[in-house]
C-alpha positions as CSV (number, residue, x, y, z in Angstrom):
1,M,-17.6,9.6,-37.9
2,I,-17.4,8.9,-34.2
3,A,-19.1,5.7,-33.1
4,K,-21.4,6.4,-30.2
5,K,-20.9,4.6,-26.9
6,E,-23.8,2.3,-26.2
7,E,-25.5,2.3,-22.8
8,K,-24.0,-0.7,-21.3
9,K,-22.2,-2.3,-18.4
10,I,-19.6,-0.1,-16.7
11,R,-16.0,-1.3,-17.3
12,T,-13.1,0.1,-15.3
13,R,-9.5,-0.8,-15.3
14,F,-6.4,-0.7,-13.2
15,A,-3.3,-0.5,-15.4
16,P,0.0,-0.5,-13.4
17,S,3.5,-0.7,-14.6
18,P,5.6,-3.5,-12.9
19,T,8.7,-1.3,-12.5
20,G,9.0,-1.4,-8.6
21,H,7.2,-2.3,-5.4
22,L,3.5,-1.8,-5.2
23,H,3.2,1.7,-3.9
24,I,0.5,2.6,-1.3
25,G,-0.7,5.4,-3.7
26,T,-1.0,2.7,-6.4
27,V,-3.2,0.7,-4.1
28,R,-5.6,3.6,-3.9
29,T,-5.5,3.8,-7.7
30,A,-6.6,0.2,-7.8
31,L,-9.1,0.4,-4.9
32,F,-11.3,3.3,-6.2
33,P,-12.1,1.9,-9.7
34,F,-12.6,-1.5,-7.9
35,L,-15.2,0.0,-5.6
36,F,-16.8,1.9,-8.4
37,S,-17.2,-1.1,-10.6
38,R,-18.5,-3.3,-7.8
39,K,-21.0,-0.6,-6.7
40,N,-22.3,-0.4,-10.2
41,K,-22.3,-4.1,-10.9
42,G,-19.6,-3.5,-13.6
43,T,-16.5,-5.2,-14.7
44,F,-13.0,-4.5,-13.3
45,V,-10.1,-5.2,-15.6
46,L,-6.4,-5.6,-14.7
47,R,-4.0,-4.5,-17.5
48,I,-0.2,-4.7,-17.1
49,E,1.5,-1.8,-18.8
50,D,4.9,-3.3,-19.3
51,T,6.1,-1.8,-22.5
52,D,9.1,-0.4,-20.7
53,L,11.0,-3.7,-21.1
54,E,14.2,-2.4,-19.4
55,R,12.4,-1.5,-16.1
56,S,9.5,-3.9,-16.1
57,K,10.3,-7.1,-14.1
58,K,8.4,-10.3,-13.6
59,E,9.1,-10.2,-9.9
60,W,7.4,-6.8,-9.6
61,E,4.4,-8.1,-11.4
62,E,4.2,-11.1,-9.1
63,E,4.5,-8.9,-6.0
64,L,1.7,-6.7,-7.4
65,L,-0.6,-9.6,-8.1
66,K,0.0,-11.1,-4.6
67,G,-0.4,-7.7,-2.9
68,L,-3.8,-7.0,-4.5
69,N,-5.0,-10.5,-3.8
70,W,-3.9,-10.1,-0.1
71,L,-5.9,-6.9,0.1
72,G,-9.0,-8.5,-1.4
73,I,-9.0,-6.4,-4.6
74,S,-10.2,-8.9,-7.2
75,F,-10.6,-8.6,-11.0
76,D,-13.1,-9.9,-13.5
77,E,-10.6,-9.9,-16.4
78,G,-6.8,-9.7,-16.6
79,I,-4.1,-11.8,-15.1
80,D,-4.5,-14.2,-12.2
81,T,-2.1,-14.8,-9.3
82,N,-0.5,-17.6,-11.4
83,G,0.3,-15.0,-14.1
84,K,-2.3,-16.5,-16.6
85,D,-4.6,-14.4,-18.7
86,F,-8.4,-14.7,-18.3
87,G,-11.0,-12.7,-20.1
88,P,-12.2,-12.0,-23.7
89,Y,-9.6,-9.3,-24.5
90,A,-6.5,-11.2,-23.7
91,P,-3.6,-10.8,-23.8
92,Y,-3.7,-8.3,-20.9
93,R,0.0,-7.5,-20.8
94,Q,0.9,-4.7,-23.2
95,S,4.2,-6.3,-24.1
96,E,2.1,-9.1,-25.8
97,R,-0.2,-6.7,-27.7
98,A,2.3,-5.2,-30.2
99,S,0.4,-6.5,-33.2
100,I,-2.7,-4.7,-32.0
101,Y,-0.9,-1.4,-31.7
102,R,0.8,-1.9,-35.0
103,K,-2.6,-2.3,-36.7
104,H,-3.9,1.0,-35.3
105,L,-0.6,2.8,-36.2
106,E,-0.6,1.6,-39.8
107,K,-4.2,2.7,-40.1
108,M,-3.5,6.2,-38.7
109,I,-0.5,6.6,-40.9
110,E,-2.5,5.5,-43.9
111,Q,-5.3,8.0,-43.1
112,G,-2.8,10.8,-42.6
113,Q,-3.5,11.1,-38.8
114,A,0.1,10.1,-37.9
115,Y,3.5,10.4,-39.7
116,Y,7.1,9.5,-39.5
117,C,9.4,12.2,-38.1
118,F,13.1,12.1,-39.0
119,C,14.2,15.2,-37.2
120,P,17.3,14.6,-35.1
121,K,16.8,14.6,-31.3
122,E,19.3,17.5,-30.9
123,E,17.3,19.6,-33.4
124,V,14.0,18.9,-31.7
125,E,15.5,19.8,-28.3
126,A,17.1,23.0,-29.6
127,E,13.7,24.0,-31.0
128,K,12.1,23.4,-27.6
129,Q,14.7,25.4,-25.8
130,Y,14.2,28.3,-28.2
131,L,10.4,28.3,-27.9
132,M,10.7,28.3,-24.1
133,S,13.1,31.3,-24.3
134,I,10.5,33.3,-26.2
135,G,7.7,32.3,-23.8
136,E,5.9,29.8,-26.1
137,A,4.9,26.2,-25.6
138,P,7.9,23.9,-26.2
139,V,6.2,21.6,-28.7
140,Y,7.2,20.1,-32.0
141,R,6.0,22.3,-34.8
142,G,5.5,19.6,-37.4
143,K,8.5,20.0,-39.7
144,C,8.0,16.4,-41.0
145,R,4.2,16.3,-41.0
146,D,3.8,16.9,-44.7
147,L,6.7,14.8,-46.2
148,S,5.6,12.9,-49.3
149,K,5.1,9.2,-49.1
150,E,8.0,8.8,-51.5
151,I,10.4,10.7,-49.3
152,V,9.2,8.8,-46.2
153,S,9.7,5.5,-48.0
154,Q,13.2,6.6,-49.2
155,Y,14.3,7.7,-45.7
156,L,13.0,4.5,-44.1
157,K,14.9,2.4,-46.7
158,E,18.0,4.4,-45.9
159,G,17.6,3.5,-42.2
160,R,17.3,7.0,-41.0
161,P,16.4,7.2,-37.3
162,S,12.7,8.1,-36.9
163,V,9.7,8.2,-34.6
164,I,6.0,8.2,-35.3
165,R,4.1,11.4,-34.3
166,F,0.4,12.1,-34.1
167,K,-0.8,14.9,-36.4
168,T,-2.5,17.1,-33.7
169,P,-5.3,19.2,-35.1
170,T,-4.3,22.9,-34.9
171,N,-6.2,25.7,-33.1
172,Q,-8.7,23.4,-31.4
173,K,-9.9,23.1,-27.8
174,I,-10.0,19.6,-26.3
175,A,-12.4,19.6,-23.4
176,F,-13.6,16.8,-21.1
177,N,-15.6,16.6,-17.9
178,D,-13.5,15.3,-15.1
179,L,-15.8,13.5,-12.8
180,I,-13.9,14.9,-9.8
181,R,-12.6,18.2,-11.0
182,G,-15.2,19.4,-13.5
183,K,-14.5,20.8,-17.0
184,I,-10.9,20.7,-18.1
185,E,-10.0,22.4,-21.4
186,V,-6.7,22.3,-23.3
187,D,-5.7,24.1,-26.5
188,T,-4.1,21.8,-29.0
189,S,-1.4,24.4,-29.6
190,T,0.1,23.4,-26.3
191,L,0.4,19.8,-27.3
192,G,2.1,19.9,-30.7
193,D,2.6,16.8,-32.8
194,F,3.5,14.4,-30.0
195,V,5.4,11.1,-30.4
196,I,3.2,8.0,-30.2
197,A,5.6,5.3,-31.2
198,K,9.3,4.6,-31.7
199,D,8.4,2.5,-34.7
200,L,5.5,0.3,-35.8
201,D,6.3,-2.4,-33.2
202,S,7.1,0.0,-30.3
203,G,4.1,2.0,-29.3
204,L,4.5,4.5,-26.5
205,F,2.3,5.1,-23.4
206,N,-0.4,7.4,-24.8
207,L,-1.0,5.3,-27.9
208,T,-1.0,1.9,-26.1
209,C,-3.2,3.3,-23.3
210,A,-5.7,4.8,-25.8
211,V,-5.8,1.7,-27.9
212,D,-6.3,-0.6,-25.0
213,D,-9.1,1.5,-23.5
214,V,-10.9,1.3,-26.8
215,E,-10.2,-2.4,-27.5
216,M,-11.2,-3.4,-23.9
217,K,-14.3,-1.2,-24.0
218,I,-13.4,0.7,-20.9
219,T,-16.1,3.2,-19.9
220,H,-14.5,4.9,-16.9
221,V,-10.8,5.7,-16.3
222,I,-10.0,6.5,-12.7
223,R,-6.4,7.3,-12.1
224,G,-4.0,9.8,-10.5
225,E,-3.9,13.5,-11.4
226,D,-0.4,13.1,-12.8
227,H,-2.2,11.7,-15.9
228,I,-4.2,14.9,-16.5
229,P,-1.7,16.1,-19.2
230,N,-2.0,12.7,-20.9
231,T,-5.8,12.7,-21.1
232,P,-6.2,15.3,-23.9
233,K,-3.7,13.4,-26.0
234,Q,-5.4,10.1,-25.4
235,I,-8.8,11.7,-26.3
236,L,-7.4,12.9,-29.6
237,L,-6.1,9.4,-30.4
238,I,-9.3,7.7,-29.4
239,R,-11.3,10.1,-31.6
240,A,-8.9,9.6,-34.5
241,M,-9.6,5.9,-34.2
242,G,-13.3,6.6,-34.6
243,F,-14.5,6.1,-31.0
244,E,-15.9,8.1,-28.2
245,E,-13.5,8.4,-25.2
246,P,-14.3,7.0,-21.8
247,E,-15.2,9.2,-18.8
248,Y,-12.3,10.3,-16.7
249,A,-11.7,11.0,-13.0
250,H,-8.3,12.1,-11.7
251,L,-7.4,11.4,-8.1
252,S,-5.5,14.0,-6.1
253,L,-2.0,13.5,-4.8
254,I,-1.3,11.8,-1.5
255,L,0.9,14.0,0.7
256,G,2.7,13.4,4.0
257,T,1.7,15.3,7.2
258,D,4.3,17.8,6.2
259,K,2.1,18.6,3.1
260,K,4.9,17.3,0.8
261,K,4.8,14.4,-1.6
262,L,4.7,11.1,0.3
263,S,8.1,9.8,0.8
264,K,10.0,7.2,2.9
265,R,10.7,10.0,5.4
266,T,7.1,10.8,6.1
267,G,5.7,7.3,5.8
268,K,6.6,4.0,4.2
269,T,5.6,4.0,0.5
270,S,5.5,0.3,-0.5
271,L,2.7,-2.1,0.5
272,I,5.3,-4.8,1.2
273,D,6.7,-2.6,4.0
274,Y,3.3,-2.4,5.6
275,I,2.8,-6.1,5.3
276,D,6.2,-6.8,6.9
277,D,5.3,-4.4,9.7
278,G,2.2,-6.3,10.5
279,Y,-0.6,-4.1,9.2
280,L,-3.8,-6.0,8.4
281,P,-5.4,-5.9,4.9
282,E,-8.7,-4.7,6.4
283,A,-7.0,-1.8,8.0
284,I,-5.0,-0.8,4.9
285,I,-8.1,-0.9,2.7
286,N,-10.2,1.1,5.2
287,F,-7.4,3.6,5.6
288,V,-6.6,4.0,1.9
289,A,-10.3,4.5,1.1
290,F,-10.3,7.6,3.2
291,L,-7.3,9.1,1.3
292,G,-9.3,11.5,-0.7
293,W,-12.8,10.0,-0.2
294,N,-15.3,11.1,2.4
295,P,-18.6,9.4,3.0
296,G,-20.1,12.6,4.5
297,T,-20.7,11.0,7.9
298,E,-18.8,10.5,11.1
299,K,-18.3,6.8,10.3
300,E,-14.7,5.8,9.9
301,V,-14.6,2.0,10.2
302,Y,-15.7,0.3,7.0
303,T,-15.6,-3.3,5.8
304,M,-15.0,-3.8,2.1
305,E,-18.7,-4.5,1.5
306,E,-19.7,-1.3,3.3
307,L,-17.2,0.6,1.2
308,I,-18.7,-0.8,-2.0
309,N,-22.2,0.1,-0.8
310,D,-21.3,3.7,0.2
311,F,-18.7,4.6,-2.5
312,S,-19.3,7.2,-5.1
313,I,-17.1,9.3,-7.3
314,E,-19.0,12.4,-6.2
315,K,-17.6,12.0,-2.7
316,I,-14.0,12.0,-3.9
317,Q,-12.3,15.3,-2.8
318,K,-10.3,17.5,-5.2
319,S,-7.8,18.5,-2.6
320,A,-4.7,16.5,-1.8
321,A,-5.1,13.6,0.6
322,I,-3.0,13.6,3.8
323,F,-1.3,10.3,4.8
324,N,-1.4,10.2,8.6
325,I,0.5,7.2,10.0
326,D,-1.1,7.7,13.4
327,K,-4.5,7.2,11.9
328,L,-3.4,4.0,10.2
329,D,-1.9,2.8,13.5
330,W,-5.2,3.5,15.3
331,M,-7.2,1.7,12.6
332,N,-4.9,-1.3,12.5
333,G,-5.1,-1.5,16.3
334,F,-8.9,-1.5,16.0
335,Y,-8.8,-4.5,13.6
336,I,-6.2,-6.3,15.8
337,R,-8.5,-6.1,18.8
338,K,-11.3,-7.6,16.7
339,K,-9.3,-10.7,15.8
340,P,-10.0,-14.0,17.6
341,L,-7.1,-14.7,19.9
342,Y,-6.1,-17.9,18.3
343,E,-6.0,-16.3,14.8
344,L,-4.1,-13.3,16.1
345,T,-1.5,-15.6,17.8
346,Q,-1.0,-17.5,14.5
347,M,-0.4,-14.2,12.8
348,C,2.2,-13.2,15.5
349,I,4.2,-16.4,15.4
350,P,6.2,-15.5,12.2
351,Y,7.4,-12.3,14.0
352,L,8.5,-14.3,17.0
353,I,10.4,-16.7,14.8
354,K,12.0,-13.8,12.8
355,A,13.1,-12.2,16.1
356,D,14.9,-15.5,17.0
357,L,12.8,-16.0,20.1
358,I,11.3,-19.3,19.1
359,K,11.6,-22.0,16.4
360,E,9.0,-24.4,15.2
361,I,9.6,-28.1,16.1
362,A,6.2,-29.5,15.2
363,L,2.6,-28.4,14.4
364,E,1.7,-25.7,16.9
365,K,4.7,-26.7,19.0
366,Y,7.8,-24.5,19.4
367,S,11.1,-24.4,21.4
368,V,12.5,-21.3,23.0
369,V,15.8,-20.4,21.4
370,E,17.6,-19.3,24.5
371,T,16.5,-22.1,26.9
372,G,15.4,-24.9,24.7
373,E,12.1,-25.0,26.6
374,E,9.1,-26.4,24.8
375,V,6.1,-24.1,24.3
376,H,2.7,-24.8,22.7
377,I,0.4,-22.4,20.8
378,E,-1.8,-22.2,23.9
379,D,1.2,-20.8,25.9
380,I,1.9,-18.2,23.3
381,E,-1.8,-17.3,23.2
382,K,-1.7,-16.3,26.9
383,M,1.2,-14.0,26.2
384,V,-0.4,-12.4,23.1
385,A,-3.6,-11.9,25.1
386,L,-1.8,-9.6,27.5
387,Y,-1.1,-7.2,24.6
388,Q,-3.9,-7.6,22.2
389,E,-5.5,-4.3,23.4
390,R,-2.1,-2.5,23.0
391,L,-0.9,-3.7,19.7
392,K,-0.9,-1.3,16.8
393,K,0.9,-3.6,14.4
394,L,1.9,-7.3,14.6
395,S,5.7,-6.5,14.4
396,E,5.5,-5.0,17.9
397,I,4.7,-8.3,19.5
398,S,8.3,-9.6,19.6
399,E,9.5,-6.6,21.7
400,L,6.4,-6.8,23.9
401,I,6.5,-10.5,24.9
402,D,10.3,-11.3,24.5
403,L,10.5,-11.3,28.3
404,F,8.7,-14.7,28.3
405,F,11.5,-16.3,26.2
406,K,14.5,-14.8,28.0
407,K,16.7,-16.9,30.2
408,E,17.8,-13.8,32.0
409,L,16.5,-10.2,31.8
410,D,19.0,-7.4,31.0
411,Y,18.1,-4.2,32.8
412,S,19.8,-1.8,35.2
413,K,19.0,-1.8,38.9
414,E,17.9,1.8,38.7
415,L,14.8,0.8,36.7
416,L,13.6,-1.1,39.8
417,K,13.4,2.1,41.8
418,W,10.0,3.7,42.3
419,K,10.4,7.4,43.0
420,E,12.8,7.9,45.9
421,M,13.0,4.4,47.1
422,S,16.4,3.2,48.5
423,D,18.0,-0.1,47.5
424,S,17.2,-1.6,50.8
425,E,13.5,-0.5,50.5
426,I,13.3,-2.1,47.1
427,I,14.8,-5.3,48.4
428,D,12.2,-5.3,51.3
429,S,9.4,-4.7,48.8
430,L,10.6,-7.6,46.5
431,K,11.0,-9.9,49.5
432,K,7.4,-9.1,50.6
433,S,6.1,-9.8,47.0
434,S,8.1,-13.1,47.0
435,E,6.6,-14.1,50.4
436,I,3.1,-13.4,49.2
437,I,3.5,-15.2,45.9
438,S,5.1,-18.2,47.6
439,G,2.0,-18.6,49.7
440,I,-0.5,-18.6,46.9
441,L,-1.6,-22.2,46.2
442,K,-3.9,-21.6,43.2
443,F,-1.5,-19.6,41.0
444,D,-3.7,-17.5,38.7
445,K,-4.3,-13.8,37.9
446,E,-7.3,-13.5,40.2
447,N,-5.5,-14.9,43.3
448,L,-2.3,-12.9,42.5
449,E,-4.3,-9.7,42.2
450,K,-6.3,-10.4,45.4
451,E,-3.2,-11.1,47.6
452,L,-0.9,-8.5,46.1
453,M,-3.4,-5.7,46.0
454,E,-4.4,-6.4,49.6
455,E,-0.8,-5.8,50.6
456,A,-0.4,-2.8,48.2
457,N,-3.4,-1.1,49.6
458,K,-1.8,-1.1,53.1
459,I,0.9,1.1,51.7
460,V,0.6,4.9,51.2
461,N,2.0,4.5,47.7
462,R,1.1,1.3,46.0
463,G,3.8,1.8,43.5
464,N,6.4,0.9,46.2
465,L,5.2,-2.7,45.9
466,L,3.9,-3.0,42.4
467,W,6.6,-1.1,40.4
468,P,9.7,-3.1,41.6
469,L,7.7,-6.3,41.1
470,R,6.7,-5.5,37.5
471,V,10.2,-4.5,36.6
472,A,11.7,-7.6,38.2
473,L,9.3,-9.8,36.1
474,T,9.7,-7.9,32.8
475,G,12.9,-5.9,32.8
476,K,10.8,-3.1,31.1
477,K,9.6,0.4,31.9
478,N,6.3,-0.3,30.1
479,S,4.5,-3.6,30.1
480,A,1.4,-5.4,31.2
481,G,0.6,-5.5,34.9
482,P,2.7,-7.7,37.3
483,M,-0.2,-10.0,38.2
484,E,-1.0,-10.7,34.5
485,I,2.7,-11.3,33.7
486,A,3.2,-13.5,36.8
487,A,0.2,-15.6,35.9
488,V,1.7,-16.4,32.5
489,L,5.3,-16.9,33.7
490,G,4.2,-19.3,36.4
491,K,5.1,-19.5,40.0
492,E,8.6,-20.9,39.7
493,K,9.8,-18.4,37.1
494,T,8.2,-15.5,38.9
495,L,10.0,-16.3,42.1
496,K,13.3,-16.8,40.3
497,R,13.0,-13.4,38.6
498,I,12.3,-11.7,41.9
499,E,15.4,-13.3,43.4
500,E,17.5,-12.2,40.4
501,A,16.2,-8.6,40.9
502,I,17.1,-8.7,44.6
503,N,20.7,-9.9,43.7
504,K,21.1,-6.9,41.4
505,L,20.6,-4.7,44.4
506,K,23.0,-6.4,46.8
C-alpha cells in the first residue's frame, strides 16, 4: 500500500554531478527550485550525485559550491562551502550513501521487485539490435526475471558477472502531471526491465535518485527536460518502495541564437568563464531567470528578492530558451552602472594586474609596470569613472584605460587624420591644442572643455581640432573625450603626448 504524502512544507533539491565546470544551464537548474522553495517558505536541499567515481572530482565540487555561493544561491541542507554536511538527512553525497541504497535493493530483491540478471552484455546488445530492426522498443525482455533463488545463489557463488534489474510491471501506463508540460504518459512496454545497480553496493542513477528523493522527503523535483525519460522509471521505483512520488517539472533546453544546443561557439557555457570575463552575479542571476521564465510584464530588471516574490512555475515556458549574449551584456552593463565608483574600481583592479599594467605595492597603492610611477586607488577611480557608462563587463577595463599606464602610445600617424586633413594641418591643430592647454592654470575638465570648445566652435568642422587631440592622448580610434582624458592624465603628460604626436608627423 502506498503511503500518502502529508500536506507539509515544500522541499526542493538541486542534485548536480561534479564531473566538470558549473554549466550556465546547471545554474538555471539550481536557480528555479531555489526561487520556488524561497517563494513558498520551503526547504532547498543540495545533494551531490557523485556515484560516477571515475569522472567525479573534488575540485569540480569545490568550484560548484563556490560558484553557487558567489551567485547568492543558498541551501538549507546539504554541503557548505567548506565541504561539510549540514542537515537531518546527511550524508548528502551519494558516494557516502551506499548502505542506504543497499538496504532498499535488498528489500526489493526480497520482495521480488528486482532481480539479478546474468545475461552477457553482448547478448543483451544483440537482442536490442534485433528488436530495433523489427520496429520494436529495444528493451530487455526479462530472460532472468524468473530465475529461482537457488540458481541465483549458485551463479553468484560462481562469480558470474551480473547486474540488478527492476522488474517493470507489464502492460501498464505510467502517467504523471508535469507542472510545466501537463500530462505525460508512458507505456511500461517501452521501458523493459531496466538496470538499477551493478551490484548491492553500486546503485545506478535512477535508483539512487529515487531513493534519495524518498529519504530526503523531496516534494518537488525541478530539473531539465533531458530527465523526462528517467521520470517514469523513478516513479516506478518510488512506488515499489511504498511511497508517493514527488511532483515533477521539466525545464526546456537552452539554445544559442542559432537555435542549436548552447555551445562554446554560440556562448560560453561555464560559469567560471563568465566570472573571469567580469560578469556580475546580479546580472547572471537576472539573465538566467529569464531563460524560460516570463513574469508576464515588461519588467526585465529584477533583484533576487523580486525574483523570489514574482516567481511561479506556471510562468515557466515549455518552449526552448534562447541564450542571447547581447542581452546579458546589456544587463551586466546596467548593473555595472549601478555600482558605487569605489566598489567598481576595486572590482576592476584584478583585471589591471592580470593585464600587467599595474602591480600592488601596498594597500590601495600600486606601481605602473612600464614606468614605475606610483598610483593610488583614487587615481584609478578617475580612470574607471570615464568608462563606467560604457563597460559591459569588467574585463574590458584593461583595454579601455591602458593608455593611462603606457610610457608611449603605439599607433600609426594615419589615425590622427580627421577626414581629409593634411599632415601639416594636423600639426597646426595639435599645436593650437598645446597652446590652449599650456595656458590653462586650473587644469580640470571644466576649464579644458571651456577653452578647447571655444576654439573648436570657431572652426567649420570641430573634428579638425578635437579628433587629432583625442588620438594624440589615447592612441585609440574609440575612447572617452579628449577633455576627460586630459583631466586625468594631467597637464604635463597631456602636453608630452601632443608633442609625441606632432613628432610622428614630421
